[in-house]
N, C-alpha and C positions, 0 to 999 in steps of 0.2 A: 877608888873602889866604893867608898861610902856614898859618893855622889851618884854612882851608877845604880846602887841599890835603892837609893831614894827615888831616882827617876823611874826605876822599874816598879816600885811601890805606887808611885803616882799614876803610872800608866795602868796598873792593875786596878786602882781605885776608879780611874776614869772609865775603864771597861765595865766595871761593876755598876757605875752610874748609868751607863747606856743600856745595860741588859739586866732586866729583873732576875733575881736569883732565888734559889730555894733551899740550898744546903744550909747546915748549921752556921758555918763561917760566913756564908753569904747573907744569912739572916742578920748577923751582927753588923755586916757592912750596910745592910738596908737600914738598920736603925741609926747608923752613923749619918745617913742622909738627913734624918730629922735634926740631929745636932747641928749639922752644917747649915741647914735652913734657919734654925733658931739664931745662930750667930749672925747670919746676914740680916735677919729681921731686926736684931738688936742694934746692929750698925746703922740701919736706916732709921730706927726709932730715935737714936741719939742725934742724928742729923736733922730730923724734922721737928725735934723738940723746940728749936728756936724759930720755927716758921709759924707765924701767927695768922697766915692767910687761911681761908676756908679749906682749900685743897691741901695745904700743908697739915692742918689739924686732922683732916680726914685720912691722909696717908699715915700719919702717926698712929691714929686709932686703929686703922686697918692692920698695920703690922703688929700692934699689940694684940689684937684679936686673933691674928693668925698664929702667934706664939701660943696663946691659950689653947687653941684647938689642936695644935701639934702636940703640946704636952698632954692633952686629954687622949690623943690617939695612940701615943707610944705604949702605955700599958695594955690597951686593947689589942694592939698589934702583937705584943709579946704573948698575950694569952692565946690568940688564934694560932700563932706560930707553934705553940707547944702541942697542939693536937691535930693540926690540919693534915699531917701525914697519915693519920689513921684512916682517912677516907679515900685515899688514892686507890686507883685500880691496880697499879703495879709500880714498884719503885722506878722502873724504866720509863714510865709514863705518868709522872706526878701531875695531878690536876683534879680539882673539885671546886665547888662554889666558894668554900672558905679561902682557898688559895687565890681565887679570882678577885675577891675583895681586897686582899693584901696587894695584889697586882695593881688594882685600881688606885688604892691609896698611894702606892709607890709612884705610879705615874703622876698623880696629883702633886706629890712632894717634889718630884723632879721638875715638873713644869713650873711650880711656884718657886723653886730654887733658881731656875733660869730667870724668872721675872724679877726676883729680889736682887739677883746679881746685876741684872741690866739697870735696875733703878739705882743701885749703889754706884755703878760706873758712869752713869749719865745724868744723875740728879743735879749736878752743878753746871751742866752745859746750858747754853742759851736756847737750844732747840728742844730741851726736855719738856714734854707736855704733861704737866702734873694732872691736869683735868682728865686726861685719858687714862693714865696709869693708876690713878686712884680708883677708878672703876674696875680696872683689871685686878688690883690687889683685893678689893672688897669682894669681887666675884669669887676668887679662890678662898677667901675667908669663909664665905657662905658654903662653898663646896666642901671644904674640910669639915665644917660643922655637920653637914648632911652625911658625910662618910663616917663620922664618929657615931652618928645615930645608926647607920647601917651595921657598923661593927658591934654595937650593942645588941641589935637584933640577931646577929650571927652568934653571939654568945648564948642568947636564948635558945636558938636552934641547937646549939651544942648540948644544952641541958636536956632537951627533948630527945636527942639521938645518942646520948652517951652510952647507954646500955646496948642498944641494937647495933650501933656502928653504921647504920644506914644514913644516907643523906636525906631521906624522906622520913619525917616523924610519923607516928601512928595516927589513926583517924581521930583520936581523942583531942588532938590539937588542931587549931584552925588558923587561917590567916588573920581573922578578926582578933583572935587572942594575941597573935604575934605583934600586931601593930598597936594593940592597946597596952602592951607591956613596955613599950619604948616611946621615945619622943617622936615628934612629927618630922617626917622627911620632906625637906624643901626640894621638890622636883624641879622647880624653875631654874635652879642653879646649874642643872645638867644640860639645859637646852639654850642657854644664853651665851655669854662670852667664853665659857669653858666647854662649849659643845665639841665633842669628839676628842677631848684631851687624852683619853685612854687608848685611842686607836693609832695605827701607824700613819705616817705622814702622807702617804698617797691616798689614804681613805678620808682624811679630815676634810679637804676641800669638797669632796663629793657629798659627804654628810651634811655640810653646811648648805650646799646647793639644794639637796633634797628637802632639808628643813625649811628653807626659804620658800621652796616650791609648795610644800604642804601648807604652810601658813597662808600664802597667797591664794592657793587653790581653794582653801576653805572660804575665803571671802567671796569668790565667785560662786561657789557651790551653794551657799546659803543666802546670798543676796538676791534681791529682786531687780528686774529691769531687763532690757533687751540685750542681745548678744554683743552689740557694739559697745554699749556702756559697760558690760561685764568685761570685755576684752581690755578696754581702757583702764578699768578699775584694777584688773589683774596686773598690768604693767606698773601701776602706781603702788599697789600694795606690796608687790614683790620688792620694789626699791625700798619701801618703808621698812619692811622686815629685814632687809639686808643691812640697813644703816642703824637700826635700833635692835640690838640683840635681846635686850630685856623684854621688849614688846613681842618679839618673836617667841621667846621662851614661854611667856604667859599664854600666847595663842596656841602653841603646840600642846602644852600640858592640858589646857582647857578643851582642846579638840579631842585629845585622847580620852578625856573623861566624860564628854558630853555628846560626841558624835556617835551615830549608830553604825552598824556594820556596812550599811549602804555607802557611807562616806569612805570607809576603808576600801571597799571594792572599787569605787569610782576612782580613787586616787591611785591605787595599784594598777588599775586597768589603763592608766595613761601609758604604761609600758606596752600595752596592746594596741596603741593607736597605729594608724596606717603608716605614718612616718617612721615610728620606731620599728615596725615590722620590716622595713627596708634596710635597716642598719646592718644586720648580720651579713647581708649579701655584699656589702661594701667593705666592712672592716673585719669580717670573720674569715675563717678558712674556707676555701673553695671545695665543694663536694659535688659529685656527679648525680647523686640521687637525694632529693629532698621533696617528698610528696606526702600528702595527707591521705590516709586510708580510712574509709568508713566500714567498720565491722558490723554486719547486720546481726540482730539478735535472733539467732536460730539455734536449734538444739545441737549440742556437742556431746560426744561420748569419747572418753579417754580410757586407755587401759590402766587398770590398777596395778601399782607396783607391789611385788611380793616382798615384804620386809626382809625375810630370811635370804632371798636371792640378792636383794640390794646390798645387804651387809657383806655377803660372801662374794659378791661380784659374779655369781653364777648365772646360768641360763637354763635352769632345769625345765622339766616338762610339766610344770604346774599349769593348770587350766587358766586361760585368760579370763579375767573378770573386768567388765567395763563399768565405768562410773558416768552417770549423767551429770553434766555440769549445769548448774542452775543459771537461767537467764536473768540478768539484773532487772528487777521489777519494783524495788522499793521506791516510794515517793515519786510516782508518776508512771509506772508501768514500763514495759519493754520499749527500748529505743536504741538506735544505732550508737556505736561507740567510735569516737574519733581517735586516731593515732597518727603519729608522724614518723615516717621511715626516712632515716638519714644514713647515707653510706658514702664513703669517700670514692668508691668505684662502683661501676655496674657489675653485677654478679649473675652467674648462671641461675636461671629459674626465678630471679627476682621479679616481682610483679611490675609490669610495665616495660620489661626489657625483653628483647629477642636474642636468643643464643646465636643466631646466624647473621647478626647485624654486620654490614660491610663498613660502617663508618665509625663504630664505637667498639672499643675493646671490652669484651665480656670476660670478667675474671671468674675463676672457679668459686663455687660456694664457700663461704667462710666457715671455719670450724665453730666459731663462737657467735653469740648474740647478746647484746646488752639491752635489757628490758628496763626502761627508764620511766620514772614518775617525777613530775616537776613539783616544786614547792609553791607556796603562796597562801599559807594559813588556811587551807581547805576552801577558800572563798575567792581566790583570784589567781591570775597568771595562767600560763599555758606552755605547751612545748615550744611555741614560737618565741615567747619571752625568754626561754632558756636556750634558744638555738645558738647563741653566740659561743658558748663553751661546748655545746654538744657537737658542733661542727669540728672543733679542734679535737675533741675526744674521738670522733669517727675517723679522722685522718690519722691520729696517733695510734689508736688501738687497732685500726684496720679491720674493724668488724662492723656489721650493720647495727644501728641503734633504732629501737622501736620505742618512741616516747608516747605515753598515753595521755590523752586529753579527757580526763574524767570529769563528770558533772560536779558543779561547785555548789557549796552552801551559800546562803541559807535556803535556796530553792531546792537543793538536793542534799539534805543532811545525811548523817550516818544512818544506815550503812551503804548508801547508794554508791559512793565513790569506790569503796572497797569491793563491792560486788562487780563493778565495771572493770576494775583493775584485775581481779581474779579471772573474770571471764576472758579478758583480753590476753592474759597470760596463757590460759588454756587454748585459746584460739591460736596463739603463736606456737605452742607445742604441736598442735595439729597441722600447722601450715608453715613449718620452717622453710620449706623450699620456696615459698612465695616471698620470703624475706631475704633470700640470698644466703642462707646458712644451712648447714647440715644439722644444727642443733646439738652438736656434741657437747658444747659448754654454753650454758645459759646463765647469765649473771643478772641479778636484780640490782638496780642502782637508783638512788633517789636522794633528794635533800629535803629537809624540813618535813612538811606535811606529806610529800611524796615518799619519803623514807618510812614514815609511819605506815603508809598504805602498802609499801613493799613488804614490811614485816608481817602485816596482816595477810597479805597474799601468800607468803611462805607458810604461815600457820594454816591457812585453809588448804593449801596443797598437801600438807602433812595430814590434816584431818580427813581429807577426801581420799587419801591413799594414792594419789597420782604422783607423777614425777616431781620431785623437789627441784628447786633451782640449784645450780652447782656452786653458787656463792652469792653472798649479799654484801653490797657496799652501801652504807648509809652515812649521810653527812648531817650534822647538827639536827638530830632527830628527836622529836618529843615522843616518848614511849609511855608516859603516864598522863593521859588527858584527864586530869583531875586537879583541883585547886588546893593541893597539898603544898604547904610552903617548903621551900628549900633555899639554901644560900644562893645558888646560881639564878633561881627564878626572881630573886630581888634585883638582879641586874637589869631587868626590863624597865625598872624605874628610871634608868638613865640611858636607855638604848634609843638612839635617834631613829633607827629603822624599824624597831619593834617595840613601840611604847606600850606601857602597861595596859592601858585601856584597849588598844587595838588587839593585843594578844588575847585578852579575856573575851572580847566580843567575837573574835573569829572562832575560838574554841567553843563558845556558847552556841554560836550559829550552827556549828557542825555537830556538836554532841547533844545539845538540848534545844531542838527546834521549838519555836513557839506554836501555840494552837492555831494561829492564823496561817502559818506556813503549812502545817499538816492539812488544814482544810483546803488550801489552794492546791496542794499536791493531789488530794483526793479528786478535786474537780478536774485537774489536768488529766489524771488517769482516765476519768470518765469520758472526757472529750476525745482523748486519743483512742479509746476503745470504740467510741462511736464512729470515728473516722475509719478504723480498721474494719468494723462491721459493715459500713457502707461500701468500702472497697470490695469486700468479699461478695456482697450482693451484686455489685457491678460486674465482677468476674463471672458470677453464676448466670447473669443475664447477658453476658458477652457485650457489655456496653463499652463504647469507645472512651478512652482516657480523656479526662478534662483537667486542665491546669487551673487551679484556683487563683484568684487575684491575690495581691500582696496583703490585702485586708484579711482575706480568709486565712492566709498563711499565718498572719500575726495572731489570729484568734486561736490557733492550735499551738500554744506555747509549749516549749519543752524546758526541762531544767536547764539552768545556765550551764554553758560549757566553756571551757577555757580556750576552745577554738570554735570554728563554725560547727553548729549543731543542728542536724536535720534528720528527717526520717522519710526518705523518698518513697518507701513502701507504703506510707500512709497517704501521701499526696498524689501518687501516680500509680495507675493500674494499666497494664498493657493488654490489648487484645491480640488475636492472632495476626491481624493485618499489620499492626504496629511492629510486632516482633519480626515478621518476615522482612519488613522494610529495613529494620535495623540490621538484620543479618546480611542484607545485600550491600550495606554501606560501610561496615566495620569489620576489621580483623583483630585478632587477639594479640596482645603483646607478651603473653605469658608462655604459651605452649612452645615446646622444643621441637615440634614437628616441622616438616618442610613447609606446610601451608601457613605456619605462624598464626594459627587460630586457636582460640580457647572456646571449646564447646561447653556451654552451660545449659543444662536441660531444665526448663521451667517446670515447677511442680504442678502448676495449675493449667498450663497451656500445652506442655509437651513439645515446645519448639526449641530451636537452637539459636543462640545469639553469638555472633562473632564480632569481636571488638578490636580495633586497632589502636596502637599507641602513636600519637602524632609525632613524638620525638624519635620514634624508631621507624617511621615511614621513610620513604625515599624522597621526601619533598623538602622538609624544612627543619632546621634545628636552631638552637638559641645562640645569641651572641654571648651568653654567659655559659659557665660550665654546668650550672644546675640543669636538672632535667626539665623537659618541656611539659606543657599542660596535657594531662591525659585524664579522661573521664570514662569510667566503666559504668554503664547504666545499671542500676540495681533493680532486680526483680526478685520475686520469691522463688528460691531455687532449692532443689534437693539433690545435691551431688556429693561425691566423695570429697571435693575440695570446696571450701567455703567461698561464696562470691563476695566481693567487696567493691566498694566505690573508691576510686583513686583519683585524687586531684593534685597535680603538681603545684608547688608553692610559687605561683606567679600571680600577679595582680592583673586581672583581665576584665575589661569592661564590655558591655554590650554595645555593638555598633549603633550609631544613630539612625541608620536607615532601616532598622528593624522596628516594626510597629509594636507598640505595647498592647494593642487590642487585637485579638484573633477571634473572628466571629463565626468561623465555620470549622467543622470537624477536620476538613482537609488541611486548613491552615494550621490548626492545632497540631496535627500529626507532623507536618513539615517543620513546624517551629520546634517541636520536641527533638526532632532528628538533629537539629543544629545547636540546641541549648539544653542545659540541664538545670532545673530549679535547685537552688541551694540557699543556704543562709550563712551569714557571717556574724561575728560578735564585734560590736563597735567598742570604742574606748570606755564607754560607760557600762559595759557588760550587757547591753541590750541586743537581742537578736534582730537582724535586718535581712529581708529577702534579697537575694542577688541572683543573677543569671551568669553561669560560667559557659563560655563558648567552647565548642569542640573544634579542633583545627581541621583544616580542609583535607580532602582526599588527595591522592596522588595526582589525579588529572587536573587539579585546580592550580597547581604551582609549577613553576619551571625553575630549576636550579641553574644559575648562571655564574655563581661565585663560590669558590671553595676556599676555606681558610683552615689549613692543617687537616685534621680529620673531620672537622665539622663543616656543614654547608649552610649558606645563607641565601635566602630568597630576596633578590633585588627588587622583584615586583612588589613585595610587601614591605620593603625597608622603610619607605617614606611613611607608610601607614603606621609602622611600629614606632617610629620616632615621634609622630604626632600623638599616638596613643600614650606613649611614655610621658610626654609633656603634659598631656591632659590628666593623666593619672597623678602626676606630681602635684598639680594645682588642686586636684580633688582631695589628695591626702592632706595637704595643708589645711584646706577648708574643713574637712571632716575632723581633723585633730583639734582645730580651734573650736569647732562646734561642740565636740565632746567635752571641752574644758569649760565652755561658757553656757552650755545648755542649762535650762532651769531644772532644778532638782527638788524632790519633795522634802518637806520639813520633817524632821525626826518626830516620830509618834510620841504623844504624851506631852506636848508642849507647844506653845505658840512661837511665832517667829521672833517676837520681842523677847520672850523668855529665853529662847535659845541663844540669841545674840548677847543677852546679858550674861549667860553662863560662859560663853566663849570669851568674853572680855573681862571675866571676873579676876580679881586680884588675889583671891584665896582659893586654892584648889580643894576639892573634896578629898575625903580619906580614900586611899586606894582600896581599902577593904570593901567599899561599897560595890566593887565589881564582882564580888564572889558570892552574891546572894542568889544562888541557884544550885541545883543538884545535878551531878553528872553520873550516869549509870556506870556501874563497875562491870565492864565488858572487856574481855581479853582481846577481842578484835579491835576495839576502840583504843585500848591501852595495852599494848603487848607486854608491858611489865608484869601484868597480872596473869600471863599465860602459865599454864601448868608445866611442871617439870617434865611430864611425859612428852609434851609437844616441843619444848625448848631443847630437850635432850636429842631431838632428831634434826636440829637446825644444821644447815650446811656451814662451811667456813664463813665467818663474818668479819668484815673490816669496817670499823667505825672511825669516823673523822669528825672532830668538832673543834671549837675554838675556845680560848680562855674566857672570852667575854660573851659567851653564848648563854642566854637564859635556859637553854636546854642541855647545858653541860652536865648537870647532875643526872639528868635522864640517861645520857649516853654512858656515864660512868657506872651507874647502877645496873643498867642492862648488860654492859660488858661484864660486870661482876657476876651476874646471874649465869651468863653463858659459861664463864670460866669455872664457876662452882660445879657446873654439870659436865666439865671436861670437854667442852666444845672448843673448836679452834676459833679464837677471837683475838683481834688486835685493836688498839686504841691509839689514835694520833690526836694531839691537842696543839693547835697552832696559836701563837700569840698575836695580838694586835689587830686581828681581823674581826669583822662583825658577823652576826648571823646572816646568812644569805650572801656570803662573799663571792660565791661562784658567779653570780650575775655581774660582778665587777671585774672578772678575770681579764677582760680586754683593755681595761683602763687603769688597773692597779698592778704594780709589779709584785707586791706581796700576795695579792689575790691570785695572780697568775701562777706564782710558785705553789700556792695551795692547790690550784687546779691540777698542776703537774703531779703533785703528790697523790691526788685522787686517781689520776690516770695510772700511776705506779701501783697503787693498791688494787685497782681493778685488773691490771695486767697480771698481778700475782694470782688473782682468782681465776682469770682466764687461762693461766699457764701458757701464755704466748709471749715470746721474747719481745723486748722493746728496746729502742735505741735511746730512750730518754735517760738523762742523768737523774739519779735519785735526788730530789730537792731536799730530802730530809725534813726535819722540823726546825727550820731556821728560827733562831731566837732573836729577840730584840726588835721592837717596833716603836716604842714610845719615845 
């Protein structure tokens, strides 16, 4: 019986070792890990005392130093454990930056304990490599020393927040003061041999791969030479950084401290390369609708909600009041907004679909709509880079998803992105039927920067008095865009995906644009206005449309967009003859009438345009499940239903037999009937002009092969295979070009000076990144919103992770909503990094986190789901 009890106690201790704990008894068990590690270190010290070799002496000294740092950490851990519970959102959801640092320390102790035990068990074997393990023990020695410094800073933050109980100290304290009161944090130890020690096992190899890629990419980004030499150098440097962790760590830290925001954009935009764009189609969930919509900047009016009626749920006879929705014009003037519509099935009324299609099942309109904004630090990524998990969400939730590709900083700083998101939300309210939904339940969802924009969108809806969203889901959201120190924000000092310097530069680019950027935006607005004025003059004179060259298109730059960004209304103006010609060749995919046409009346011409959807014609459909290419030519319209430009997400190239030069008006007119001028964003974030072909009419194709409900044109099959092969080669070439293309040197220094900083052995103080002022604007930082606005917030679900630098933001915002008696919940997942949703297809733990996101969104939609609740599964380290 005694032996059974001992075995049970041992099993319980083993479980506690595997899972970080938070209760009082568990805290004592956590401290017992320190004592266990000390005993193992002493055992190894006694063994290597008699080893006079260089590696033996180094191992002896490393274990001695490790004991010293463990003894230093123990009282610091006890102190933090005594007050960390005071900052929790709720006893059922314990979590804050103080707890996160104890979690990190515990992960370090557990990993060092495994290392010390391995050395003890294998030190006498002939295959034991002392030269390797001495570096490992020394690395964790440095790591524990840096964590002790972090715990000292945590105690300083405790002194600053003791009275208020907030995780953010008041404005009288700064980051510079915080770092000046403690020791120097050795950031290199977090990016070398110990990289990713605090994350779950499925994430660690991915973080190592990304870190090696970042270090190697920086070599090509800042080096001189041709593309072949850069490609060769990239392969060599990547191998070098893989074999030398210390060199990799030095490079990453120095990159984060010396590179500008352009490097951040270029590296993150590798996920936007053409090859990466194709991955969701192969590894993701299959969806029937996946198309890009261009929302034109035109006046919108929405009915104002009556607060008394909304509270009582009544429909009184109050007079309707309409609100004018402002068109986004900050930093560049009015321009179209890109959005991606994703749906698991085709639905009635959905743009690009016909209700009487004989080959595709048209489902009834959905009750709900998920309005999504992607993350990316306000400077990078797009709906396409987040498509991998959005596809799964669309299938599981069974509602359409509209993901907004807002303009990106630094070319489009605050408040441009927020203006576009709010305008797109209002457009969605007014055009629910085009999105395949009745709009009964509209939920805002977003991660990171996109979550911040969603909160701002909800605030603007409340302030304008229009319909609020029915719920908000946000993941790892920054709600205080200010450089106020907090315990969780210090986690970016050791975050491989969101290094300290990267985060600071992204926030600065969005919130504090430079004078140069503001001047460039002013010039861009003047150029765009000149183009619009010229187009108006052409219309007044009834001049035939002219398609500019690619050089002319490049001259009319628009703010960077996370997907293709264009403004057809500026480049193309239609006269009566062109409009009639379009009318004779196209039918509408939207109308529910028998003729299947969409009548759009031109404001300037008074003509009608009928446009057909290629995928819903009776001619040809795709080999894939995704919808086929469809382009609705945009003109300036004034109808009850907004006109949009729709492009299905397929990679299509211009056939080689089409000449690039058209010398006559007739050729130009014929050319425009077959192709639509568009732009795309390459991997470096640069706009490139492209031509998207419109599929052929019914008479041009013959169906000879049917597969299931879909039909395939054999006549065009060989051409499609050839085109697909050509596209693949082009994608590989373009991706390699984006990696090896020459990049500008960071302003303010020469090439030699920059290379010296990147190879420096001593890092600068992190406080140097905070030398600028951020405006105190509630739309920029929702944490500063008034109680009057937040008291009208809809039910809100917040999800974050223990190791998120934005953890304290989420906790404090949840506390504010709770204090105002708003419905709010908070989930905190262990072992995952900021931005884990992008890894849901390759990490089991990340996928479980994505499933929890779906569960919370389902609760907001009030739609039943068949998913098993993944809960908040513990244990990752």
